[in-house]
C-alpha positions in Angstrom: -43.5 -0.4 6.3 -45.4 0.0 3.1 -44.2 -2.1 0.1 -43.4 1.0 -1.9 -41.3 2.5 0.9 -39.5 -0.8 1.5 -38.6 -0.8 -2.2 -37.2 2.7 -1.9 -35.1 1.7 1.1 -33.8 -1.3 -0.8 -32.9 0.9 -3.7 -31.0 3.3 -1.4 -29.0 0.4 0.1 -28.2 -0.9 -3.4 -26.9 2.5 -4.4 -24.9 2.7 -1.1 -23.3 -0.7 -1.8 -22.5 0.3 -5.3 -20.5 3.4 -4.1 -23.0 5.9 -5.5 -23.0 7.8 -2.3 -24.6 11.0 -3.4 -27.6 9.2 -5.0 -27.8 6.9 -2.0 -28.0 9.7 0.5 -30.7 11.4 -1.5 -32.6 8.1 -1.7 -32.4 7.6 2.1 -33.6 11.2 2.6 -36.6 10.5 0.3 -37.5 7.5 2.5 -37.3 9.7 5.6 -39.4 12.4 4.0 -42.1 9.9 3.4 -41.6 8.3 6.8 -39.7 10.5 9.3 -39.7 7.7 11.9 -38.0 5.0 9.7 -35.2 3.8 12.0 -33.5 1.7 9.3 -33.2 4.7 7.0 -31.8 6.9 9.8 -29.2 4.3 10.9 -28.1 3.5 7.3 -27.9 7.2 6.3 -25.9 7.9 9.5 -23.4 5.1 8.4 -23.1 6.6 4.9 -22.6 10.1 6.3 -19.8 8.8 8.6 -18.0 7.4 5.6 -18.2 10.8 3.9 -16.8 12.5 7.0 -20.1 14.2 7.9 -20.0 13.1 11.5 -22.1 15.8 13.1 -25.1 14.9 10.9 -24.5 11.3 11.7 -24.6 12.0 15.4 -28.0 13.8 15.1 -29.5 10.9 13.1 -28.3 8.3 15.6 -29.6 10.3 18.6 -32.9 10.7 16.9 -33.1 6.9 16.3 -32.1 6.2 19.9 -34.8 8.6 21.2 -37.3 6.5 19.4 -35.7 3.1 20.2 -33.4 3.3 23.2 -30.6 0.7 23.1 -31.0 0.1 19.3 -27.6 -1.7 18.6 -27.0 -0.4 15.1 -27.7 3.2 16.1 -25.4 2.9 19.2 -22.6 1.5 17.0 -22.9 4.3 14.5 -23.1 6.9 17.2 -19.9 5.5 18.7 -18.2 5.7 15.3 -19.4 9.2 14.7 -18.1 10.4 18.1 -14.7 8.9 17.4 -14.7 10.6 14.0 -15.2 13.9 15.8 -12.5 13.0 18.3 -15.0 13.2 21.2 -13.4 10.3 22.9 -14.7 10.9 26.4 -18.3 10.9 25.1 -17.6 7.7 23.3 -16.0 6.1 26.4 -19.0 7.1 28.5 -21.5 5.8 26.0 -19.6 2.4 25.8 -19.3 2.1 29.6 -22.9 2.9 30.1 -23.8 0.2 27.6 -21.5 -2.3 29.5 -23.1 -1.4 32.8 -26.4 -2.3 31.4 -25.1 -5.4 29.6 -21.5 -6.6 30.4 -21.8 -9.1 27.5 -22.4 -6.4 24.9 -19.7 -7.1 22.3 -20.3 -3.8 20.3 -19.7 -1.8 23.4 -16.4 -3.6 24.1 -15.5 -3.0 20.4 -16.4 0.7 20.6 -14.4 1.2 23.8 -11.4 -0.5 22.3 -11.6 1.7 19.2 -11.8 4.8 21.4 -8.7 3.7 23.3 -6.8 2.8 20.1 -7.5 6.3 18.7 -5.4 7.6 21.6 -2.7 5.0 21.0 -3.6 3.1 24.2 -3.2 -0.1 22.3 -2.7 -2.6 25.1 -5.9 -1.5 26.8 -7.7 -1.4 23.4 -6.6 -5.0 22.6 -7.9 -6.2 25.9 -11.3 -4.7 25.0 -11.1 -6.2 21.5 -10.3 -9.7 22.9 -13.3 -9.5 25.2 -15.5 -8.5 22.3 -14.1 -11.3 20.2 -14.8 -13.9 23.0 -18.4 -12.7 23.0 -18.9 -12.5 19.2 -16.3 -14.6 17.4 -18.1 -14.0 14.0 -17.6 -10.3 13.9 -14.9 -9.4 11.3 -14.8 -5.8 12.5 -13.3 -7.0 15.8 -10.6 -9.0 14.1 -9.7 -6.1 11.8 -9.5 -3.7 14.8 -7.3 -6.1 16.7 -5.0 -6.5 13.8 -4.7 -2.8 13.2 -3.9 -2.1 16.9 -1.2 -4.8 16.9 0.3 -3.5 13.8 0.3 0.1 15.2 2.3 -1.0 18.3 4.6 -3.1 16.1 3.7 -6.3 17.9 4.7 -8.4 14.9 4.1 -11.9 16.3 0.6 -11.1 17.6 -0.2 -9.2 14.4 0.8 -12.3 12.3 -1.7 -14.4 14.3 -4.5 -11.8 13.8 -3.7 -11.4 10.1 -3.7 -15.1 9.4 -7.0 -15.4 11.3 -8.6 -12.8 9.0 -7.2 -14.6 5.9 -8.6 -17.9 7.2 -12.0 -16.8 8.4 -13.0 -13.7 6.4 -11.5 -14.0 3.0 -12.9 -16.9 1.0 -11.3 -19.0 -1.7 -8.1 -18.1 -3.6 -8.2 -14.5 -2.3 -7.7 -15.8 1.3 -4.8 -18.0 0.2 -3.3 -15.0 -1.6 -3.7 -12.9 1.6 -1.8 -15.6 3.5 1.0 -15.3 0.9 1.2 -11.6 1.4 1.4 -12.1 5.2 4.2 -14.7 4.9 6.2 -12.6 2.4 5.8 -9.6 4.6 7.3 -11.6 7.5 10.1 -13.0 5.3 8.6 -16.5 5.2 9.3 -16.8 1.5 9.2 -20.6 1.3 5.5 -20.7 2.3 4.6 -17.3 0.8 5.5 -17.8 -2.9 3.1 -20.7 -3.4 0.3 -18.8 -1.8 1.1 -15.7 -3.7 0.3 -17.6 -6.9 -3.4 -17.2 -6.0 -3.3 -13.5 -6.8 -5.8 -12.1 -9.2 -4.4 -11.9 -12.7 -1.8 -14.6 -12.3 -3.9 -17.3 -13.8 -3.7 -18.5 -17.4 -3.8 -15.6 -19.8 -2.9 -17.7 -22.8 -3.8 -21.2 -24.1 -0.1 -22.3 -23.8 0.8 -23.9 -20.5 2.5 -22.0 -17.7 6.2 -22.6 -17.4 7.1 -24.9 -14.5 10.8 -24.2 -14.5 11.9 -27.2 -16.6 14.5 -26.8 -19.3 12.9 -25.7 -22.7 15.6 -26.1 -25.3 14.5 -25.2 -28.8 11.3 -23.5 -27.5 10.2 -20.0 -26.6 9.1 -18.8 -23.2 6.9 -15.7 -22.9 7.4 -13.7 -19.7 4.7 -11.1 -19.2 3.9 -8.2 -16.8 0.7 -8.3 -14.7 1.2 -5.9 -11.9 2.8 -2.5 -11.4 5.9 -0.9 -12.9 8.0 -1.5 -9.8 7.1 -5.2 -9.9 8.3 -5.5 -13.5 11.6 -3.7 -12.7 12.1 -6.0 -9.7 11.3 -9.3 -11.4 13.1 -8.8 -14.7 16.3 -9.7 -12.9 15.2 -13.3 -13.3 15.2 -13.2 -17.1 18.8 -14.3 -17.4 18.1 -17.3 -15.1 15.1 -18.3 -17.2 17.2 -17.9 -20.4 19.8 -20.2 -19.0 17.2 -23.0 -18.9 17.2 -23.4 -22.7 15.6 -21.7 -25.6 14.4 -18.2 -26.4 12.8 -15.7 -24.0 10.4 -13.1 -25.1 9.2 -10.4 -22.6 5.9 -8.5 -22.8 6.4 -5.3 -20.6 4.9 -1.8 -20.1 5.8 0.6 -22.9 7.2 3.2 -20.6 9.7 0.7 -19.2 11.0 -0.6 -22.5 13.8 2.0 -23.0 15.6 1.0 -19.8 14.7 -2.7 -19.9 16.4 -3.3 -23.2 19.7 -3.4 -21.4 18.6 -6.3 -19.3 20.3 -9.6 -20.0 18.4 -12.8 -20.9 15.7 -11.5 -23.2 15.8 -12.2 -26.9 12.7 -10.2 -27.9 11.0 -7.3 -26.2 7.3 -6.6 -26.7 4.8 -4.0 -25.5 1.0 -4.2 -25.3 -0.6 -4.0 -28.7 2.2 -5.6 -30.6 1.6 -9.1 -32.2 3.1 -11.9 -30.1 5.6 -14.3 -31.5 5.0 -18.0 -31.5 5.7 -19.3 -28.0 5.3 -22.6 -26.2 4.9 -21.6 -22.5 4.4 -18.5 -20.5 4.8 -17.1 -17.0 3.8 -13.8 -15.2 7.0 -12.0 -14.2 6.1 -12.0 -10.5 5.9 -15.9 -10.6 9.6 -16.1 -11.3 10.7 -15.9 -7.6 8.7 -19.0 -6.9 10.1 -20.8 -9.9 13.6 -20.2 -8.7 12.8 -21.0 -5.0 13.8 -17.6 -3.8 14.6 -17.4 -0.1 15.7 -14.3 1.9 19.3 -15.5 1.5 19.0 -16.5 -2.1 17.6 -13.4 -3.9 19.6 -12.9 -7.1 20.8 -9.3 -6.7 23.8 -8.8 -9.1 23.2 -5.0 -9.4 23.3 -3.2 -11.6 21.2 -5.5 -13.9 19.8 -2.4 -15.8 21.7 0.5 -17.3 20.6 4.0 -18.5 20.2 4.1 -22.3 21.8 6.8 -24.3 19.5 9.7 -25.3 18.8 13.3 -24.8 18.2 15.0 -21.5 19.3 17.6 -19.1 22.9 17.7 -17.8 22.9 18.6 -14.1 25.3 21.3 -13.2 28.5 20.3 -11.3 28.5 22.7 -8.4 30.5 20.6 -6.0 27.4 20.1 -3.8 25.7 16.7 -3.2 23.1 16.2 -5.9 19.9 14.6 -4.4 16.7 13.7 -6.0 13.4 13.8 -4.1 10.0 12.0 -4.5 7.4 12.4 -1.8 4.2 11.0 -3.3 3.2 7.9 -5.1 0.5 7.1 -7.6 -2.9 8.2 -6.2 -4.6 5.3 -7.9 -2.8 2.9 -5.6 -5.1 1.7 -2.8 -2.5 2.3 -0.1 -1.1 5.5 -1.4 -2.6 7.4 1.6 -0.1 5.5 3.8 3.0 5.7 1.6 2.8 9.4 0.5 3.6 12.2 2.8 2.7 15.9 2.9 5.5 17.9 1.2 5.7 20.2 4.2 7.0 17.3 6.3 10.2 17.4 4.2 11.0 21.1 4.9 13.8 20.3 7.5 15.9 18.8 4.7 16.0 22.1 2.9 18.1 23.6 5.8 21.1 21.3 5.1 23.9 23.1 3.4 25.9 21.6 0.6 23.0 19.9 -1.2 21.5 20.6 -4.7 18.0 19.3 -4.5 16.0 18.0 -7.6 12.4 17.0 -7.7 11.6 13.8 -9.6 8.0 14.1 -8.5 5.3 13.4 -11.1 1.5 13.9 -11.0 1.4 15.8 -7.7 -0.6 19.0 -7.5 -0.2 19.9 -3.8 2.9 22.1 -4.1 6.6 21.5 -3.5 8.3 20.9 -0.1 10.1 24.3 -0.3 10.4 27.2 -2.8 13.1 27.0 -5.4 13.3 23.2 -5.6 14.6 22.4 -9.1 11.9 20.4 -10.9 12.9 17.7 -13.4 9.4 16.2 -13.9 9.0 17.5 -17.5 12.2 15.7 -18.5 11.0 12.3 -17.1 9.3 11.2 -20.3 9.9 7.5 -19.8 12.0 5.3 -17.5 15.0 5.6 -19.8 15.0 9.4 -19.3 14.6 8.8 -15.6 17.5 6.4 -15.5 19.8 9.0 -17.2 18.8 11.5 -14.4 19.5 8.9 -11.7 22.9 8.2 -13.1 23.8 11.9 -12.5 22.5 12.0 -8.9 24.5 11.2 -5.9 21.4 10.0 -4.0 17.7 9.5 -4.4 15.3 10.0 -1.4 11.9 8.7 -2.1 8.7 7.1 -0.8 7.7 3.7 -2.2 7.4 4.2 -5.9 8.7 2.6 -9.1 11.6 5.1 -9.2 13.1 3.3 -6.2 13.0 0.0 -8.0 14.7 1.7 -11.0 17.4 3.2 -8.8 18.0 -0.2 -7.1 18.2 -2.0 -10.4 20.7 0.6 -11.7 22.8 0.1 -8.6 22.3 3.8 -7.6 22.2 4.9 -3.9 18.7 5.4 -2.7 17.0 6.0 0.6 13.4 4.8 0.9 10.9 6.3 3.4 8.5 3.6 4.6 5.2 3.6 6.5 4.8 1.6 9.7 3.6 -1.5 7.8 5.0 -1.3 4.3 4.6 -3.3 1.1 5.6 -7.0 1.6 8.9 -6.7 -0.3 10.4 -4.3 2.2 9.7 -6.6 5.2 8.9 -5.3 8.7 12.3 -4.6 10.1 15.8 -3.6 9.1 17.6 -0.8 7.2 18.7 -2.9 4.2 16.8 -4.6 1.4 17.6 -8.1 0.1 16.3 -7.0 -3.3 18.5 -4.0 -3.8 21.9 -3.8 -2.0 22.2 0.0 -2.7 19.0 0.8 -0.9 18.7 2.1 2.7 15.4 1.9 4.5 14.0 4.5 6.9 10.9 3.3 8.7 8.0 4.9 10.6 8.0 3.9 14.2 4.5 5.4 14.8 1.7 5.0 12.4 1.2 7.9 9.9 3.8 10.1 11.6 6.6 11.1 9.3 8.4 13.6 11.4 10.6 10.9 13.0 11.5 9.4 9.6 12.4 12.8 8.2 14.5 13.5 11.3 16.4 10.2 10.7 16.9 11.1 7.1 18.2 14.6 7.9 20.6 13.2 10.5 21.9 10.6 8.0 22.3 13.2 5.3 24.2 15.5 7.6 26.5 12.6 8.5 27.0 11.8 4.8 27.8 15.5 4.0 30.3 15.6 6.9 32.0 12.4 5.6 32.1 13.8 2.1 33.7 17.1 3.3 36.3 15.1 5.2 37.3 13.2 2.1 37.5 16.2 -0.2 
């Protein structure tokens, strides 16, 4: 390849890695315009198009590359991926099996066959293929990821733990790998190992010149507790403030501004601060989510004296007393969250709940533009100006039904009844099994049993709500 063309291909790859996909695609096409036979550009562009969901174009490019170079591994791998994206599973199977007849030790073919089987929920067969691929190519991280995903999807928790830990050990270097192990252990309820490893998370390191608090008494001194993660994390961890305050001197807490109205009622904090305000003199500090480690929190030892927050006084709507059950509803989380695609659900999935008589439904949904679950759902979003206003609404509701968002933490901290809808493998704090939460006694968990399928969860919620309504009618 000419040096100028090689430089263009290198530029296209750099744009691709940087996430500038439109410019990268154009750059690959410019290389192919200058050299229509450039196999590297065809294969790389096919991979980019697959990521953009343009599978038909990717198939054409891969077949073109294979016509020129039969058996080219990278083209075969991308072709398998594109066929799976188009749900042409039989073609993908046939391609992989043909590759294996030619070379039984072809790890990419075993991987592709396993992925094709996994797409049809044939996970035990898929895992056998992944294990064969792994034996042939132990260095390929894609195989370990595919094996973990398959084990999680069939809820094979012990085997998934083994795979997850292998990925953290082999494929995630340095502190990030230790943090990943912490997430794994916390997800499995192994808090004793998990908290120390969780300290390696990004953003938990020294943010101030003062030393981090080690849990020792600090009479006559000031401890600064500060937020570092999401709103829900702050709401969950602030319960430890009173325990920290009992260790000696003053406690100041730096928290997100939208939380301040409701957090002011939490015991154990002498001074509340929000970003942008000058900090007081302090002698040691600690991120809020490091408090569970400081107090050696185990599954049986989570301090949960709810309510530890209360709704502040203030203006807001007064919900009408109709005699019906008043239920709040949240079906989508923050789209900026990297796993929001797993925890949010299409509003149409919730339609069966609308048929239940004796319920006044209220939407507490914010920032969602995809429409409501059903017409006529009363919308309270404009009244939710901060978490104090949200708390005043929750105090009037009989029940909150929500996906994993900060409002669930708020309801739990207020001691309000809440039902949480969870994906198959949820955030670590909800663990992998069980209907109850050790963090919030008033919370009830409804879990997916099949990956990305919400109908079963909604069916469980509808049945539980019908039972609650029947009980309520019987006591009236």
